C-alpha positions as CSV (number, residue, x, y, z in Angstrom):
1,M,0.0,0.0,0.0
2,S,1.7,3.2,-1.1
3,S,1.2,6.5,0.6
4,S,2.9,9.9,0.6
5,N,2.4,10.1,4.3
6,P,5.2,8.8,6.6
7,A,4.3,5.8,8.7
8,G,4.1,7.8,11.9
9,D,2.0,10.7,10.6
10,T,-1.6,9.6,11.3
11,T,-3.3,12.9,11.6
12,G,-3.4,13.8,7.9
13,M,-4.6,10.4,7.0
14,M,-7.4,10.4,9.5
15,R,-8.6,13.7,8.0
16,G,-8.5,12.0,4.6
17,T,-10.7,9.1,5.6
18,P,-14.2,9.6,4.3
19,L,-16.8,10.0,7.1
20,R,-18.9,7.1,5.7
21,E,-15.9,4.7,6.1
22,Q,-15.5,6.0,9.7
23,L,-19.2,5.2,10.4
24,W,-19.6,1.9,8.8
25,S,-17.2,-0.9,7.9
26,P,-17.8,-4.5,7.0
27,V,-14.7,-5.3,9.0
28,Q,-17.0,-5.3,12.1
29,N,-18.7,-8.4,10.9
30,T,-15.7,-10.2,9.4
31,T,-13.8,-9.7,12.7
32,V,-16.6,-11.6,14.5
33,W,-16.6,-14.4,11.9
34,L,-12.9,-14.7,12.2
35,G,-13.0,-14.9,16.0
36,W,-15.8,-17.5,15.8
37,W,-13.6,-19.6,13.5
38,L,-10.5,-19.3,15.8
39,H,-12.7,-20.6,18.7
40,G,-13.9,-23.6,16.6
41,L,-17.5,-22.5,16.3
42,V,-17.7,-22.2,12.5
43,S,-15.8,-24.0,9.7
44,A,-13.2,-22.5,7.5
45,D,-15.7,-22.7,4.6
46,D,-18.2,-20.8,6.7
47,V,-15.8,-17.9,7.5
48,I,-14.6,-17.8,3.9
49,D,-18.2,-17.5,2.7
50,A,-18.9,-14.8,5.2
51,F,-15.8,-12.8,4.1
52,Q,-17.0,-13.0,0.5
53,D,-20.6,-12.2,1.3
54,V,-19.6,-9.1,3.4
55,Q,-16.6,-7.7,1.6
56,G,-16.5,-9.2,-1.9
57,P,-15.7,-12.3,-3.9
58,A,-11.9,-12.1,-4.2
59,H,-9.3,-11.6,-1.5
60,T,-5.5,-11.6,-1.4
61,L,-3.0,-11.5,1.5
62,L,0.0,-9.2,1.3
63,I,2.7,-9.0,4.0
64,D,3.7,-5.3,4.5
65,P,6.5,-5.0,2.0
66,G,8.1,-2.1,4.0
67,G,8.0,-3.8,7.5
68,D,8.7,-6.9,9.4
69,D,7.6,-10.2,7.9
70,P,6.6,-12.6,10.8
71,F,6.2,-15.5,8.3
72,D,9.7,-15.5,6.8
73,G,8.6,-14.9,3.2
74,Q,6.0,-17.7,3.2
75,F,3.5,-15.6,1.4
76,G,5.8,-13.4,-0.6
77,D,6.3,-15.2,-4.0
78,R,2.9,-16.6,-4.9
79,A,-0.8,-15.8,-5.3
80,T,-2.6,-15.8,-2.0
81,G,-6.2,-15.9,-0.8
82,L,-8.4,-16.2,2.2
83,V,-7.1,-19.6,3.1
84,D,-3.7,-18.0,3.5
85,L,-5.1,-15.2,5.7
86,L,-6.8,-17.8,7.9
87,H,-3.5,-19.8,8.1
88,A,-1.5,-16.7,9.1
89,V,-4.0,-15.7,11.8
90,R,-4.0,-19.3,13.2
91,E,-0.2,-19.4,13.2
92,V,0.3,-16.2,15.3
93,T,-2.5,-17.1,17.8
94,R,-1.9,-20.8,18.1
95,D,-0.3,-20.8,21.6
96,L,-2.1,-17.9,23.2
97,P,-4.1,-18.2,26.4
98,V,-7.9,-18.1,25.9
99,E,-9.3,-16.5,29.0
100,I,-11.7,-13.6,29.7
101,S,-8.8,-11.6,31.3
102,S,-6.6,-12.1,28.2
103,R,-6.7,-9.9,25.2
104,P,-9.0,-11.3,22.5
105,L,-7.4,-13.3,19.8
106,V,-8.8,-10.9,17.3
107,S,-10.4,-7.4,17.8
108,L,-11.8,-4.6,15.7
109,V,-9.7,-1.4,15.4
110,L,-11.2,1.8,14.0
111,A,-9.9,5.3,13.5
112,G,-11.3,8.8,12.8
113,P,-10.3,12.4,13.1
114,G,-8.7,12.9,16.5
115,D,-9.3,9.3,17.3
116,P,-6.2,7.1,16.5
117,P,-6.5,3.3,16.4
118,A,-5.7,1.2,19.5
119,L,-2.3,0.2,18.1
120,P,1.3,1.0,18.9
121,A,1.7,4.8,18.2
122,G,3.8,5.6,15.1
123,S,3.7,2.1,13.7
124,R,3.0,1.3,10.1
125,G,0.0,-0.6,11.1
126,A,-1.5,2.4,13.0
127,A,-0.9,4.6,9.9
128,A,-2.6,2.1,7.6
129,V,-5.7,1.8,9.9
130,S,-5.8,5.6,10.1
131,R,-5.8,5.8,6.4
132,A,-8.3,3.0,5.7
133,G,-10.5,3.6,8.8
134,A,-10.7,0.0,10.0
135,G,-8.6,-3.2,10.5
136,I,-8.5,-6.4,12.4
137,A,-6.0,-6.7,15.2
138,V,-4.5,-10.1,15.8
139,A,-2.9,-10.9,19.2
140,D,0.6,-12.2,19.6
141,A,2.3,-14.2,22.4
142,D,4.5,-11.2,23.0
143,P,2.4,-8.5,24.7
144,L,4.3,-5.8,23.0
145,V,3.5,-7.1,19.5
146,T,0.2,-6.6,17.8
147,H,-0.5,-7.7,14.3
148,V,-3.2,-5.9,12.2
149,V,-4.6,-6.8,8.8
150,V,-6.0,-3.8,6.9
151,P,-8.3,-4.2,3.8
152,E,-7.6,-2.2,0.7
153,V,-10.2,-2.4,-2.1
154,V,-8.1,-2.8,-5.2
155,D,-11.1,-2.7,-7.5
156,T,-14.8,-3.5,-7.2
157,S,-14.1,-7.3,-7.0
158,L,-10.8,-7.6,-5.1
159,V,-9.9,-6.9,-1.5
160,Q,-6.2,-6.9,-0.6
161,W,-5.5,-7.6,3.1
162,V,-2.2,-6.1,4.1
163,W,-0.6,-7.6,7.2
164,Y,1.4,-5.3,9.5
165,R,3.4,-6.4,12.6
166,S,3.4,-3.5,15.1
167,V,5.8,-3.4,18.1
168,G,5.2,-1.3,21.2
169,P,2.7,-0.6,23.9
170,V,-0.9,0.1,22.8
171,R,-2.2,3.4,23.9
172,A,-4.4,3.2,26.9
173,G,-7.9,4.2,25.9
174,E,-11.1,4.7,27.8
175,F,-12.8,1.4,28.4
176,Y,-16.5,1.1,27.8
177,G,-18.8,-1.8,28.8
178,P,-21.8,-2.6,26.7
179,G,-24.1,-0.6,28.9
180,D,-21.8,2.5,28.8
181,A,-21.4,2.3,25.1
182,D,-25.2,1.9,24.6
183,A,-25.9,4.9,26.8
184,K,-23.4,7.0,24.8
185,L,-25.1,5.9,21.6
186,R,-28.6,6.8,23.0
187,E,-27.4,10.3,23.7
188,A,-25.8,10.5,20.2
189,T,-29.1,9.3,18.6
190,D,-31.1,12.1,20.3
191,A,-28.6,14.7,19.4
192,A,-28.3,13.6,15.8
193,A,-32.1,13.4,15.3
194,T,-32.3,17.0,16.6
195,L,-29.7,18.1,14.1
196,V,-31.7,16.5,11.3
197,E,-34.8,18.3,12.4
198,Q,-33.0,21.6,12.4
199,S,-31.1,21.0,9.2
200,G,-33.3,23.3,7.0
201,N,-33.4,20.8,4.1
202,T,-37.0,20.8,2.9
203,R,-36.7,17.2,1.7
204,I,-36.1,16.1,5.3
205,R,-37.4,18.7,7.7
206,H,-41.1,18.1,6.9
207,R,-41.0,14.4,7.7
208,S,-39.7,12.4,10.6
209,P,-35.9,12.0,10.8
210,R,-36.6,8.3,11.6
211,L,-38.3,7.9,8.2
212,A,-35.3,9.6,6.5
213,V,-33.0,7.3,8.3
214,G,-35.0,4.3,7.2
215,S,-34.0,5.1,3.6
216,L,-30.4,4.1,4.4
217,T,-31.2,0.8,6.0
218,D,-30.1,-1.2,3.0
219,F,-26.8,0.6,2.8
220,F,-25.9,0.1,6.4
221,G,-27.3,-3.4,6.7
222,L,-24.8,-6.2,6.6
223,P,-25.1,-10.0,6.0
224,G,-25.8,-11.8,9.2
225,L,-23.5,-12.5,12.1
226,P,-22.6,-16.1,13.1
227,A,-24.9,-17.9,15.5
228,G,-24.4,-17.3,19.2
229,V,-23.4,-13.7,19.2
230,S,-24.3,-12.0,22.5
231,P,-27.7,-10.2,22.2
232,R,-26.1,-7.1,23.8
233,A,-23.4,-7.0,21.2
234,E,-26.0,-7.4,18.4
235,K,-28.1,-4.5,19.9
236,L,-25.1,-2.3,20.1
237,M,-24.2,-2.9,16.4
238,A,-27.8,-2.2,15.4
239,R,-27.9,1.0,17.4
240,A,-24.6,2.1,15.8
241,D,-26.2,1.5,12.4
242,V,-29.1,3.8,13.3
243,V,-26.8,6.6,14.5
244,A,-24.5,6.2,11.5
245,S,-27.6,6.5,9.3
246,V,-28.8,9.7,11.0
247,I,-25.3,11.2,10.5
248,E,-25.4,10.3,6.8
249,V,-28.8,11.8,6.4
250,T,-27.8,15.0,8.2
251,R,-24.7,15.4,6.0
252,S,-26.8,15.2,2.9
253,T,-28.8,18.3,3.9
254,D,-28.1,21.9,2.7
255,Q,-26.3,22.6,5.9
256,G,-24.6,19.3,6.2
257,A,-21.0,20.5,5.9
258,T,-21.5,23.2,8.5
259,L,-22.6,20.5,11.0
260,D,-19.4,18.5,11.0
261,P,-18.2,19.9,14.3
262,H,-21.3,18.4,15.9
263,L,-21.2,15.2,13.8
264,L,-17.7,14.1,14.5
265,P,-18.3,13.4,18.2
266,L,-21.3,11.3,17.1
267,A,-19.1,9.4,14.7
268,G,-16.8,8.7,17.7
269,A,-19.7,7.2,19.6
270,V,-20.4,4.9,16.6
271,R,-16.8,3.7,16.6
272,T,-16.8,3.2,20.3
273,A,-20.0,1.1,20.1
274,R,-18.7,-1.1,17.3
275,I,-15.4,-1.8,19.0
276,T,-17.2,-2.5,22.3
277,A,-19.7,-4.8,20.7
278,V,-17.0,-6.9,19.0
279,D,-15.0,-7.1,22.2
280,H,-18.0,-8.0,24.2
281,A,-19.0,-10.7,21.7
282,M,-15.5,-12.3,21.9
283,R,-15.4,-12.3,25.7
284,E,-18.9,-13.7,26.1
285,L,-17.7,-16.8,24.1
286,L,-15.5,-17.7,27.1
287,R,-18.1,-17.5,29.8
């Protein structure tokens, strides 16, 4: 993945990430499917089908050509696919402890303006997620190593997953439980709906913001999650979709651009909810 930004400069790339990609990412669901597979709850065929349903029919794996290769060139000289991605994830997580107190084998990482990803600061992986908006973090036996795979849409039918090995402590972020994240989203929903009502766009202001939001249901909807996902996690994801839809509707109004200072905190609430929902789903597997 080429970029004119140095690996440690994440601010400019976060500004360049489209708001829609900050609000909604199929990586949310593929992270859950990948975790379910690692825990032996779905087959490799199931998770491959899910990746293709959610993100497209063709996938390749590329090890960061400018960074460390944890696989000693195993994937460097041949065509790769989802089977290789699964093999790579399995290889680095094979001997990890599986406990509620341990970091999840895989987790969702998201980024937006002023909100860097939960990855080692200044790493190539953090820069890549800041540019793309989303990635899947993969745990390592070394607590100071975090792997992250970041999707890059090469064309309409091909997703290239770039694997980064990041070294260093992960920034300490504010922890949210499902209840806290849900409360934050409820507040965001009310605030966003008010913004829609006050937007001044005649196509929206004379009808319910909820009806306007409903027009985006198909866009923000995703193919299903695997069986057994915590109901609290599913509800968080669904509420995040609603808030994301409200933000999208608001930005489509005549005054949409002027409302960005109000919308960006709401986008942060959406990211928090999605990250919390995936983390909660993974930990609930171990109870």
